[in-house]
N, C-alpha and C positions, 0 to 999 in steps of 0.2 A: 465617541467608538465605540466599535461594536462588539461583540463576544468575541466573534472570530479573530478581530484585531489581537483584543486579550488573551487570545486562546493559548499562546507561545509567544516567548520572546525571540526577539530575530537572535541571539548568540543561541537559543533553543533551536530553532528553522533551523540555523548552522549545523549542529550537532545533529538530525535526523536527516537531512542531506548526505553528512560523512556516514552515516549510519547505511544510507542506499549506497553510496560507493564503496564501501564495506562490504557489504552483502552482496552487490554485482561481482565482483571482483571473482567470484568461485561458480558463478552461474553465467547461462548468458538469456536469463530471464530478466524481464524491465520492471523495476519499480517504484512504483509512482505515488506520492498521499498527496489529498485532496480535503481541504478543510471547506468546511460554510457551515452558514447558522443552522438553517432549518430548514427540511424538505417536505413538502404536504407529502411525498409519494410514500409507498414503502421500501424503506432503506434500501432493501436490494435492488429494487427498479431502481429507484435513483442515482448507486452505483453505477448500476450498469450503462445508464446515459450517461453518466460523465463519464466514463470509462471510454464510451464512444466521443464524447463531445472533444475530450482529450486525443484522439484520434489513437488509444492503445490498441486500437485492434487492428496496428499496422504493422505488427513486426514480423522479423522474417519467421519466426518458427511458432508465431500466436502464444506468443508466453508473457506475457505483460500480467501485471497485479496492480491492483488498486486497494489502498486503504483511505477507506474515505469515513468522514468524519461526521457527523451533523450537532456541531458544539450544543445547540441550545436545546436540543432533542437527546442529547445525552446519549447517543447512538451512535455505532459504528458498522463497518461493513468492509469482509475483503471481498472482492471481483476479481475471479484470476479468466485469463481467455481460454477460449476451445483448445485451444495444441494443450493446456494442461488438463484441462477437462478430461478430453482424451483416456491420457495416462495416468492420470490418479486414484487412487479411492474415494467413493462419495464423504469422507471424512477426512479428507488432505487436510484442511486448513481449520478443521478443532483446533490444534495445537497452537496453531497461528491466534488465532482467535483467542482461546486462552491464554496466553503471554500478553497480548493488548488488555485485555480484561482484568487480570489482576492488577497490573496499574492503575488503572481508571478507575478501578474502588476504592482506592486510596488516594485519589485523585493527583496521582502521579501520570501524569498527558504524554508531555514530553514521554518520559523515561515509557511510556505504553508502547506508543508508537513507535518507538528506538528498538526496542523486544520484538514487536511485531514484523519488523523490516527484518530483522538477523534471523528472529525462527524462518519467517516465508524464506529470506536465502539461501538458509542449510535443508528448506522442505526442497527447493526447485532445484539445487544444485543436481540431489539424487537424479532426478529427470531428464534437467537440462545442465550441464555438464559446462563450464567455460569450456570454448576452445580458440583454438590461437588466431582466426580469421573472425571473430564477434566484437564490435561494435556498439556503444550505446546508441539504442535507437531512440533515446526517448529522453527527455530533460528532466537530471532529478532536483530538481526547484519543486515545491510546495507550492502548489495550486489551490485556488480560493475562490470563492464564488460567492 
């Protein structure tokens, strides 16, 4: 069994999916989580690549967010689409990053991802509030590479 498969239990994965559903209740933003063992690329470059592979750049408001985790590398990145970058300050994702990092440092990976998802949802709500005609444009399931 690879480290990716050992990283989260099936129950933990479902808790993360529930956190995504909760976060997306208040925003039109779309949040996904991708986990893989290792990347040879710069962590942000790989997150950007995965973002495009998952077709997250096809949302109506260009407001998708990917939380990317490279398990064996012990690294993660948060990548937001161009619609977000147009309206937020440069340090916009720092609070989300800090929430994840605080839990990861203690070995609480599931909680770190959940905290990051919920924080991202709060941050997105300000600029991309939920609208009556919003629909879930992307899968909430965790993808793995």
